[in-house]
LUMLOLO-841026 format. One record per atom (N, C-alpha, C): residue number from 1; atom name; x, y, z. Coordinates in pm, whole numbers. Layout:
NUM,CA,X,Y,Z
...
***
This chain:
1,N,-280,-777,-3221
1,CA,-219,-651,-3179
1,C,-239,-629,-3028
2,N,-359,-663,-2978
2,CA,-390,-642,-2837
2,C,-301,-731,-2749
3,N,-282,-858,-2792
3,CA,-196,-950,-2717
3,C,-52,-903,-2715
4,N,-5,-846,-2827
4,CA,133,-794,-2833
4,C,150,-680,-2734
5,N,51,-593,-2725
5,CA,56,-479,-2633
5,C,57,-529,-2489
6,N,-27,-631,-2459
6,CA,-34,-689,-2325
6,C,100,-753,-2288
7,N,158,-832,-2380
7,CA,288,-896,-2354
7,C,398,-792,-2336
8,N,392,-685,-2411
8,CA,490,-578,-2398
8,C,484,-515,-2260
9,N,363,-494,-2210
9,CA,345,-435,-2078
9,C,395,-531,-1970
10,N,363,-660,-1986
10,CA,409,-761,-1890
10,C,561,-764,-1887
11,N,622,-768,-2005
11,CA,768,-776,-2012
11,C,835,-651,-1955
12,N,770,-536,-1969
12,CA,825,-413,-1911
12,C,845,-432,-1760
13,N,744,-489,-1694
13,CA,753,-511,-1549
13,C,846,-628,-1515
14,N,842,-734,-1595
14,CA,927,-850,-1569
14,C,1074,-810,-1575
15,N,1109,-721,-1666
15,CA,1248,-680,-1685
15,C,1296,-580,-1580
16,N,1205,-528,-1497
16,CA,1248,-438,-1389
16,C,1333,-515,-1289
17,N,1425,-446,-1228
17,CA,1522,-509,-1138
17,C,1470,-516,-994
18,N,1367,-597,-973
18,CA,1314,-615,-837
18,C,1411,-702,-758
19,N,1431,-666,-633
19,CA,1519,-740,-544
19,C,1459,-877,-514
20,N,1544,-981,-518
20,CA,1503,-1117,-486
20,C,1577,-1158,-358
21,N,1503,-1210,-262
21,CA,1563,-1260,-139
21,C,1553,-1412,-139
22,N,1668,-1477,-119
22,CA,1673,-1623,-117
22,C,1725,-1667,19
23,N,1659,-1769,75
23,CA,1705,-1823,204
23,C,1693,-1975,200
24,N,1784,-2043,272
24,CA,1773,-2189,280
24,C,1648,-2228,357
25,N,1590,-2341,319
25,CA,1469,-2388,385
25,C,1468,-2541,381
26,N,1514,-2602,488
26,CA,1518,-2748,492
26,C,1617,-2802,391
27,N,1567,-2875,294
27,CA,1654,-2936,192
27,C,1676,-2847,71
28,N,1605,-2736,63
28,CA,1615,-2650,-55
28,C,1623,-2503,-20
29,N,1563,-2422,-106
29,CA,1567,-2277,-90
29,C,1429,-2218,-117
30,N,1403,-2104,-54
30,CA,1280,-2028,-77
30,C,1322,-1889,-125
31,N,1254,-1840,-228
31,CA,1282,-1706,-281
31,C,1155,-1622,-276
32,N,1172,-1495,-244
32,CA,1061,-1400,-243
32,C,1106,-1272,-311
33,N,1006,-1196,-357
33,CA,1032,-1061,-410
33,C,953,-967,-322
34,N,1019,-900,-226
34,CA,949,-817,-128
34,C,860,-708,-189
35,N,899,-654,-303
35,CA,819,-549,-365
35,C,691,-601,-429
36,N,680,-734,-443
36,CA,562,-797,-503
36,C,502,-892,-398
37,N,417,-842,-309
37,CA,366,-922,-197
37,C,304,-1054,-243
38,N,350,-1162,-183
38,CA,298,-1294,-216
38,C,371,-1363,-329
39,N,466,-1295,-391
39,CA,545,-1357,-498
39,C,655,-1440,-432
40,N,638,-1572,-437
40,CA,727,-1663,-365
40,C,744,-1790,-447
41,N,858,-1852,-433
41,CA,883,-1979,-500
41,C,985,-2058,-420
42,N,1002,-2184,-457
42,CA,1100,-2267,-389
42,C,1165,-2360,-490
43,N,1283,-2411,-451
43,CA,1355,-2504,-536
43,C,1459,-2580,-457
44,N,1506,-2689,-515
44,CA,1605,-2773,-446
44,C,1744,-2710,-444
45,N,1777,-2633,-548
45,CA,1909,-2569,-556
45,C,1891,-2419,-570
46,N,2001,-2347,-549
46,CA,1997,-2202,-564
46,C,1959,-2165,-707
47,N,2018,-2234,-804
47,CA,1991,-2205,-945
47,C,1844,-2231,-978
48,N,1792,-2342,-925
48,CA,1652,-2376,-952
48,C,1556,-2274,-890
49,N,1581,-2236,-766
49,CA,1489,-2142,-701
49,C,1495,-2006,-770
50,N,1610,-1967,-822
50,CA,1619,-1839,-891
50,C,1540,-1844,-1022
51,N,1549,-1954,-1095
51,CA,1471,-1971,-1217
51,C,1322,-1971,-1184
52,N,1286,-2042,-1078
52,CA,1146,-2053,-1039
52,C,1087,-1918,-995
53,N,1168,-1836,-926
53,CA,1113,-1707,-881
53,C,1092,-1614,-1000
54,N,1173,-1627,-1103
54,CA,1152,-1545,-1223
54,C,1023,-1587,-1293
55,N,994,-1717,-1296
55,CA,866,-1765,-1351
55,C,750,-1715,-1265
56,N,768,-1721,-1132
56,CA,663,-1674,-1040
56,C,640,-1524,-1057
57,N,749,-1450,-1079
57,CA,738,-1305,-1099
57,C,652,-1275,-1221
58,N,678,-1345,-1330
58,CA,600,-1322,-1453
58,C,453,-1356,-1429
59,N,425,-1469,-1364
59,CA,287,-1508,-1335
59,C,220,-1407,-1241
60,N,295,-1359,-1141
60,CA,242,-1261,-1046
60,C,203,-1134,-1120
61,N,291,-1089,-1210
61,CA,266,-964,-1285
61,C,146,-982,-1378
62,N,140,-1096,-1448
62,CA,25,-1122,-1537
62,C,-106,-1117,-1458
63,N,-107,-1181,-1343
63,CA,-226,-1185,-1259
63,C,-264,-1045,-1210
64,N,-165,-971,-1162
64,CA,-191,-835,-1111
64,C,-247,-745,-1221
65,N,-189,-752,-1339
65,CA,-237,-669,-1449
65,C,-378,-708,-1491
66,N,-407,-838,-1494
66,CA,-541,-882,-1534
66,C,-646,-841,-1431
67,N,-604,-826,-1304
67,CA,-695,-782,-1198
67,C,-700,-630,-1184
68,N,-621,-561,-1264
68,CA,-619,-415,-1259
68,C,-543,-358,-1141
69,N,-458,-442,-1079
69,CA,-380,-396,-964
69,C,-255,-322,-1010
70,N,-205,-235,-924
70,CA,-83,-164,-958
70,C,38,-249,-920
71,N,146,-229,-989
71,CA,270,-303,-965
71,C,374,-202,-921
72,N,434,-227,-805
72,CA,529,-129,-752
72,C,662,-134,-826
73,N,723,-19,-835
73,CA,856,-8,-892
73,C,955,-75,-796
74,N,1067,-123,-845
74,CA,1168,-179,-754
74,C,1210,-76,-651
75,N,1216,-116,-524
75,CA,1248,-20,-419
75,C,1389,35,-432
76,N,1481,-41,-494
76,CA,1617,10,-511
76,C,1622,129,-605
77,N,1523,139,-695
77,CA,1522,248,-792
77,C,1471,379,-733
78,N,1409,370,-615
78,CA,1357,491,-553
78,C,1471,569,-489
79,N,1470,696,-511
79,CA,1573,784,-454
79,C,1514,853,-331
80,N,1588,847,-222
80,CA,1544,910,-98
80,C,1634,1029,-67
81,N,1573,1140,-32
81,CA,1649,1262,-6
81,C,1706,1266,135
82,N,1647,1189,227
82,CA,1690,1196,366
82,C,1613,1302,442
83,N,1518,1364,377
83,CA,1436,1465,443
83,C,1295,1411,459
84,N,1236,1438,576
84,CA,1095,1406,596
84,C,1028,1525,662
85,N,899,1539,637
85,CA,820,1642,703
85,C,720,1568,789
86,N,721,1599,918
86,CA,637,1525,1010
86,C,569,1623,1106
87,N,442,1602,1128
87,CA,368,1682,1225
87,C,359,1604,1355
88,N,391,1670,1465
88,CA,383,1608,1597
88,C,316,1707,1692
89,N,263,1658,1803
89,CA,201,1750,1899
89,C,303,1853,1951
90,N,256,1974,1976
90,CA,343,2083,2021
90,C,418,2047,2148
91,N,351,1980,2242
91,CA,416,1944,2369
91,C,532,1846,2344
92,N,512,1749,2255
92,CA,617,1654,2222
92,C,734,1727,2156
93,N,705,1820,2067
93,CA,808,1900,2001
93,C,892,1973,2105
94,N,823,2034,2201
94,CA,893,2107,2307
94,C,980,2012,2390
95,N,925,1898,2432
95,CA,1000,1803,2513
95,C,1123,1749,2440
96,N,1107,1720,2312
96,CA,1221,1670,2234
96,C,1329,1778,2218
97,N,1286,1901,2198
97,CA,1381,2013,2185
97,C,1459,2031,2315
98,N,1391,2024,2428
98,CA,1458,2038,2559
98,C,1560,1926,2578
99,N,1520,1804,2546
99,CA,1611,1690,2563
99,C,1733,1701,2470
100,N,1710,1746,2348
100,CA,1822,1764,2254
100,C,1921,1866,2308
101,N,1870,1975,2365
101,CA,1957,2078,2423
101,C,2037,2021,2540
102,N,1971,1939,2625
102,CA,2042,1876,2736
102,C,2156,1788,2685
103,N,2134,1723,2574
103,CA,2235,1635,2516
103,C,2342,1714,2441
104,N,2316,1842,2416
104,CA,2412,1926,2346
104,C,2415,1899,2195
105,N,2302,1855,2140
105,CA,2295,1827,1996
105,C,2172,1894,1937
106,N,2167,1900,1805
106,CA,2052,1962,1739
106,C,1930,1871,1751
107,N,1813,1930,1737
107,CA,1690,1853,1739
107,C,1692,1750,1626
108,N,1737,1790,1510
108,CA,1744,1700,1395
108,C,1831,1578,1426
109,N,1948,1603,1484
109,CA,2039,1493,1518
109,C,1977,1402,1625
110,N,1912,1461,1722
110,CA,1849,1384,1829
110,C,1736,1296,1774
111,N,1652,1353,1685
111,CA,1544,1275,1626
111,C,1600,1160,1541
112,N,1706,1186,1466
112,CA,1770,1081,1386
112,C,1819,968,1475
113,N,1881,1006,1588
113,CA,1930,906,1684
113,C,1814,822,1737
114,N,1706,888,1782
114,CA,1592,816,1837
114,C,1528,722,1735
115,N,1512,770,1613
115,CA,1452,687,1508
115,C,1540,565,1477
116,N,1670,587,1464
116,CA,1761,477,1434
116,C,1763,374,1546
117,N,1765,423,1670
117,CA,1766,334,1786
117,C,1639,249,1791
118,N,1524,311,1772
118,CA,1397,239,1775
118,C,1386,143,1658
119,N,1434,186,1542
119,CA,1430,100,1424
119,C,1511,-27,1447
120,N,1629,-15,1502
120,CA,1713,-132,1532
120,C,1647,-222,1635
121,N,1586,-163,1738
121,CA,1517,-241,1840
121,C,1404,-322,1777
122,N,1328,-259,1689
122,CA,1217,-327,1622
122,C,1268,-441,1533
123,N,1378,-419,1463
123,CA,1433,-525,1378
123,C,1475,-645,1461
124,N,1541,-621,1574
124,CA,1584,-730,1661
124,C,1463,-803,1717
125,N,1362,-728,1761
125,CA,1241,-790,1816
125,C,1170,-872,1709
126,N,1163,-820,1588
126,CA,1097,-891,1478
126,C,1172,-1021,1445
127,N,1306,-1015,1440
127,CA,1386,-1135,1414
127,C,1362,-1238,1523
128,N,1353,-1192,1648
128,CA,1329,-1284,1759
128,C,1192,-1350,1744
129,N,1091,-1273,1708
129,CA,956,-1328,1690
129,C,955,-1430,1577
130,N,1021,-1399,1465
130,CA,1026,-1493,1353
130,C,1095,-1621,1396
131,N,1205,-1609,1470
131,CA,1279,-1725,1516
131,C,1190,-1808,1608
132,N,1120,-1742,1699
132,CA,1033,-1811,1793
132,C,921,-1884,1718
133,N,856,-1814,1625
133,CA,744,-1875,1553
133,C,791,-1989,1465
134,N,909,-1976,1407
134,CA,962,-2082,1323
134,C,979,-2209,1406
135,N,1040,-2195,1523
135,CA,1062,-2312,1607
135,C,931,-2360,1669
136,N,843,-2268,1706
136,CA,715,-2304,1765
136,C,634,-2385,1663
137,N,634,-2340,1537
137,CA,559,-2408,1433
137,C,616,-2548,1410
138,N,748,-2559,1401
138,CA,811,-2689,1379
138,C,778,-2783,1495
139,N,779,-2730,1615
139,CA,748,-2811,1733
139,C,604,-2862,1724
140,N,514,-2774,1687
140,CA,373,-2815,1677
140,C,355,-2923,1571
141,N,416,-2906,1457
141,CA,403,-3004,1349
141,C,456,-3139,1394
142,N,573,-3141,1456
142,CA,632,-3267,1500
142,C,548,-3334,1607
143,N,505,-3257,1705
143,CA,431,-3316,1817
143,C,292,-3360,1770
144,N,222,-3274,1699
144,CA,86,-3308,1656
144,C,89,-3425,1560
145,N,191,-3430,1474
145,CA,203,-3541,1380
145,C,216,-3674,1450
146,N,275,-3678,1569
146,CA,293,-3802,1645
146,C,173,-3831,1735
147,N,87,-3731,1759
147,CA,-28,-3745,1847
147,C,12,-3799,1984
148,N,119,-3745,2037
148,CA,166,-3793,2167
148,C,83,-3734,2280
149,N,88,-3802,2394
149,CA,18,-3756,2511
149,C,74,-3621,2557
150,N,206,-3605,2542
150,CA,271,-3480,2581
150,C,215,-3362,2505
151,N,175,-3385,2381
151,CA,118,-3277,2301
151,C,-13,-3230,2362
152,N,-92,-3323,2411
152,CA,-218,-3285,2473
152,C,-195,-3208,2601
153,N,-97,-3249,2681
153,CA,-68,-3179,2806
153,C,-24,-3036,2779
154,N,48,-3015,2671
154,CA,98,-2881,2639
154,C,-9,-2796,2571
155,N,-122,-2853,2539
155,CA,-228,-2776,2474
155,C,-198,-2751,2329
156,N,-114,-2834,2270
156,CA,-75,-2811,2130
156,C,-164,-2889,2035
157,N,-195,-3013,2068
157,CA,-272,-3098,1974
157,C,-419,-3067,1981
***
C-alpha cells in the first residue's frame, strides 16, 4: 500500500506539463526542464532526447521526493496578474516620478518601459556571455587536447 501511494505521488508530478527545452548539441540534442533544476538529458535524435528527458524527469522527481525536496509546479500553469508591489527609496520614487512627468507618461508606464528595456538588455548580454563561454570552452578543449605550444602562450593549458 505504501509503495502504491509513493508511485501515485510520483506519477502526479510526472504527469504535470513541465516545459521541455530542446537544443541541438554537436551530433545530437540536449533537453532540459527549466522548472526542475539539473533535470537534463541527451540523445542522438529529437525523438530519443524527448523520451530520455521524460525518463530523467521521473528519476529527478523520485530523487527529490525521497530527499524531501519540494517540486515546483510548471511555470506555464502560474497565472500572473501583471501587478507588483515594490518598495523603493523615497528619493528614487521622486526622481522616477519627475522623469515620467518630463516624458509625459504615467509613472506606471515609465516603470514598465524601464523594466522591459533593462530586461531585454540583460537577455542580450546573457546570450552573448553564453555564446562567448561556449566558444571559449570549445577552444580550450581543442587546444589543451593537442598540448600545443600556442596553448601555453595563451595561458590556456
